[in-house]
C-alpha positions as CSV (number, residue, x, y, z in Angstrom):
1,M,-1.5,2.3,-10.5
2,T,0.7,4.6,-8.4
3,R,2.8,3.3,-5.5
4,S,0.3,4.9,-3.1
5,D,-2.6,3.3,-4.8
6,A,-0.9,-0.1,-4.7
7,A,-0.2,0.3,-1.0
8,R,-3.8,1.2,-0.3
9,T,-5.0,-1.8,-2.3
10,A,-2.6,-4.1,-0.5
11,L,-3.8,-2.8,2.9
12,L,-7.5,-3.3,1.9
13,D,-6.9,-6.8,0.7
14,V,-4.9,-7.8,3.8
15,A,-7.4,-6.2,6.1
16,E,-10.3,-8.0,4.4
17,R,-8.6,-11.3,4.8
18,L,-7.5,-10.9,8.4
19,F,-10.8,-9.5,9.5
20,A,-12.6,-12.5,7.8
21,E,-10.2,-15.0,9.4
22,H,-9.8,-13.6,12.9
23,G,-12.6,-11.1,13.5
24,I,-12.6,-7.3,13.3
25,S,-11.8,-6.7,17.0
26,D,-8.9,-9.1,17.1
27,V,-6.8,-7.6,14.3
28,S,-4.8,-4.5,14.9
29,D,-3.9,-1.8,12.4
30,R,-0.2,-2.5,13.1
31,R,-0.8,-6.2,12.2
32,I,-2.5,-5.2,8.9
33,A,0.4,-3.0,8.0
34,E,3.0,-5.7,8.8
35,V,1.2,-8.4,6.7
36,A,0.7,-5.9,3.9
37,G,4.5,-5.4,3.8
38,Q,4.4,-1.8,5.0
39,K,7.4,-0.7,7.0
40,N,5.4,2.2,8.4
41,H,3.3,0.7,11.2
42,S,1.0,3.7,10.9
43,A,0.2,3.0,7.3
44,V,-3.6,2.5,8.0
45,R,-3.7,6.0,9.5
46,Y,-1.6,7.5,6.7
47,H,-3.7,6.0,3.9
48,F,-7.2,5.9,5.4
49,G,-7.1,8.4,8.3
50,G,-7.5,5.6,10.8
51,R,-9.4,2.4,11.5
52,E,-12.8,3.9,10.8
53,G,-11.7,5.1,7.4
54,L,-10.3,1.7,6.6
55,L,-13.5,-0.1,7.5
56,C,-15.6,2.5,5.7
57,T,-13.5,2.0,2.5
58,L,-13.9,-1.8,2.8
59,V,-17.7,-1.6,3.0
60,E,-17.9,1.0,0.3
61,R,-15.8,-0.9,-2.2
62,H,-18.3,-3.7,-2.0
63,A,-21.2,-1.3,-2.4
64,V,-19.6,0.3,-5.4
65,A,-18.8,-3.0,-7.0
66,V,-22.5,-4.1,-7.1
67,A,-24.4,-0.8,-7.4
68,A,-24.3,-0.3,-11.2
69,Q,-25.4,-3.9,-11.9
70,R,-28.2,-3.7,-9.3
71,L,-29.6,-0.6,-11.0
72,S,-29.3,-2.3,-14.5
73,L,-31.1,-5.4,-13.3
74,L,-33.8,-3.4,-11.5
75,E,-34.6,-1.5,-14.7
76,Q,-35.2,-4.8,-16.4
77,S,-37.3,-6.2,-13.5
78,E,-41.0,-6.8,-14.0
79,S,-41.7,-8.9,-10.9
80,L,-40.7,-9.5,-7.3
81,V,-38.4,-12.3,-8.5
82,G,-36.7,-9.8,-10.8
83,D,-36.2,-7.4,-7.9
84,V,-34.6,-10.1,-5.8
85,R,-32.3,-11.0,-8.7
86,A,-31.3,-7.3,-8.9
87,L,-30.3,-7.5,-5.2
88,V,-28.6,-10.9,-5.1
89,L,-27.0,-11.6,-8.4
90,P,-24.6,-8.6,-8.4
91,V,-23.2,-9.9,-5.1
92,T,-22.5,-13.4,-6.4
93,A,-21.2,-12.0,-9.7
94,N,-18.8,-9.8,-7.8
95,L,-17.6,-12.7,-5.7
96,A,-17.0,-14.8,-8.8
97,E,-14.7,-12.1,-10.1
98,L,-12.4,-12.2,-7.1
99,P,-9.2,-14.2,-7.0
100,T,-9.4,-17.7,-5.4
101,P,-9.5,-18.0,-2.5
102,S,-11.5,-14.9,-1.6
103,W,-12.5,-13.5,1.8
104,R,-15.0,-10.8,1.0
105,A,-18.1,-12.7,1.8
106,R,-16.8,-13.7,5.1
107,F,-15.6,-10.2,5.9
108,L,-19.1,-8.8,5.0
109,A,-20.8,-11.4,7.1
110,R,-18.7,-10.4,10.1
111,A,-19.0,-6.7,9.4
112,F,-22.8,-6.9,9.2
113,Y,-23.1,-7.7,12.9
114,H,-20.0,-5.9,14.3
115,P,-20.6,-2.6,16.3
116,E,-17.8,-0.8,14.4
117,T,-19.1,-1.6,11.0
118,A,-22.9,-2.1,11.3
119,P,-23.5,1.6,11.2
120,L,-21.4,1.9,8.0
121,F,-23.7,-0.6,6.3
122,R,-26.7,1.5,7.3
123,D,-25.1,4.7,6.1
124,T,-23.9,3.2,2.8
125,S,-27.4,1.7,2.1
126,R,-29.2,4.9,2.9
127,T,-27.1,6.8,0.3
128,S,-27.3,4.1,-2.3
129,L,-29.8,4.8,-5.1
130,A,-29.7,1.1,-6.0
131,D,-30.5,-0.1,-2.5
132,R,-33.3,2.5,-2.0
133,S,-34.8,1.7,-5.4
134,I,-34.8,-2.1,-4.9
135,G,-36.3,-1.7,-1.4
136,T,-39.1,0.5,-2.5
137,S,-39.9,-1.8,-5.4
138,L,-39.9,-4.9,-3.2
139,L,-42.2,-3.4,-0.6
140,S,-44.7,-2.3,-3.3
141,R,-44.8,-5.9,-4.6
142,M,-45.4,-7.2,-1.0
143,S,-48.4,-5.0,-0.3
144,A,-50.6,-8.0,0.4
145,L,-48.5,-8.7,3.5
146,D,-48.7,-6.8,6.8
147,P,-46.2,-4.0,6.5
148,G,-44.3,-5.2,9.6
149,V,-44.1,-8.7,8.2
150,A,-42.8,-7.4,4.9
151,R,-40.1,-5.3,6.6
152,G,-39.0,-8.2,8.8
153,R,-38.7,-10.5,5.8
154,L,-36.5,-7.9,4.0
155,S,-34.2,-7.7,6.9
156,L,-34.0,-11.5,7.1
157,M,-33.3,-11.7,3.4
158,M,-30.1,-9.6,3.7
159,R,-28.9,-11.8,6.6
160,L,-29.4,-14.9,4.6
161,V,-27.6,-13.5,1.6
162,L,-24.5,-12.6,3.6
163,T,-24.3,-15.6,5.8
164,S,-25.0,-18.0,2.9
165,C,-22.3,-16.5,0.7
166,A,-19.9,-16.5,3.6
167,D,-20.6,-20.3,4.2
168,V,-20.0,-21.0,0.5
169,E,-16.8,-19.0,0.3
170,G,-15.5,-20.6,3.5
171,A,-16.2,-24.2,2.2
172,A,-14.5,-23.4,-1.1
173,D,-11.5,-22.1,0.7
174,R,-11.2,-25.2,2.9
175,D,-11.9,-27.7,0.1
176,G,-10.2,-26.0,-2.8
177,A,-13.4,-26.4,-4.7
178,D,-15.1,-24.1,-7.2
179,P,-17.8,-22.1,-5.3
180,R,-20.0,-22.1,-8.4
181,W,-21.3,-18.6,-7.7
182,P,-23.8,-18.4,-10.6
183,E,-25.6,-21.5,-9.2
184,V,-25.4,-20.0,-5.6
185,G,-27.0,-16.8,-6.9
186,D,-29.9,-18.6,-8.7
187,F,-30.5,-20.8,-5.6
188,L,-30.7,-17.8,-3.3
189,V,-33.0,-15.9,-5.6
190,D,-35.5,-18.8,-5.7
191,A,-35.3,-19.4,-2.0
192,L,-35.7,-15.7,-1.0
193,A,-38.5,-15.0,-3.5
194,G,-40.4,-17.9,-1.9
195,M,-39.8,-16.5,1.6
196,L,-40.9,-13.0,0.7
197,T,-44.1,-14.2,-1.0
198,G,-45.0,-17.0,1.4
199,P,-48.3,-16.8,3.5
200,S,-48.3,-15.1,6.8
201,T,-50.2,-16.5,9.8
202,Q,-49.9,-13.5,12.1
203,T,-49.1,-9.8,12.0
204,S,-45.6,-8.6,13.0
205,R,-44.5,-7.0,16.2
206,Y,-41.7,-5.2,14.5
207,P,-41.5,-1.4,15.1
208,D,-43.1,0.9,12.6
209,V,-40.1,2.3,10.6
210,D,-40.0,3.9,7.2
211,W,-38.3,1.3,5.1
212,A,-39.0,3.3,1.9
213,S,-36.5,5.8,3.0
214,T,-34.1,3.8,5.2
215,Q,-34.2,0.5,3.2
216,W,-32.5,-2.3,5.1
217,S,-33.1,-0.5,8.4
218,E,-32.8,-1.9,11.9
219,V,-35.4,-4.4,12.9
220,H,-34.8,-5.4,16.5
221,G,-31.1,-4.3,16.1
222,A,-30.5,-5.9,12.6
223,P,-28.2,-3.6,10.7
224,S,-28.7,-2.6,7.1
225,V,-26.6,-3.6,4.1
């Protein structure tokens, strides 16, 4: 790893931790550079072109980390449960590979709702073959449901994955305990599959958007992932 690559990685790791701990709006680029040990207070601009570039890189490195495994698991899937496994298990597997404590799940949960980063989630998902393929497959397996209900449940699914993983990561950090990510992944798969296939008592009032092309698109303002 070159010195420049090491500096970029340090900035990313520090930014992820500070954003997770304090919120995205409350951490300055200067603070990130200082904590990362960079004498140049403009290090974020130098290495990433500015704050947007830094945030985009943070979101993209998570997407890249899970994409290949998502496609691999989807190719093996023969059911809705298999599709959910393809979506969820790469996330918990990636979290299990991070040093302890980690902050990625908490950063992602914050970024999912923040106005600076929510559009980055949508853009990344729209260009991800893995996300598009999983979304299309899930919707085809939920054809018995009203389309609006199906879309709404997919949006809720992503919220639950991110917030649940953030809660587990935070508890492990506070208690110094093993987060047991494989068990977390299996639990989420079972719970989410049940939610997606459960009976519906009414049709949805969600807007008619093309989820086959946009995937985890906005539903009443819910950003994609």
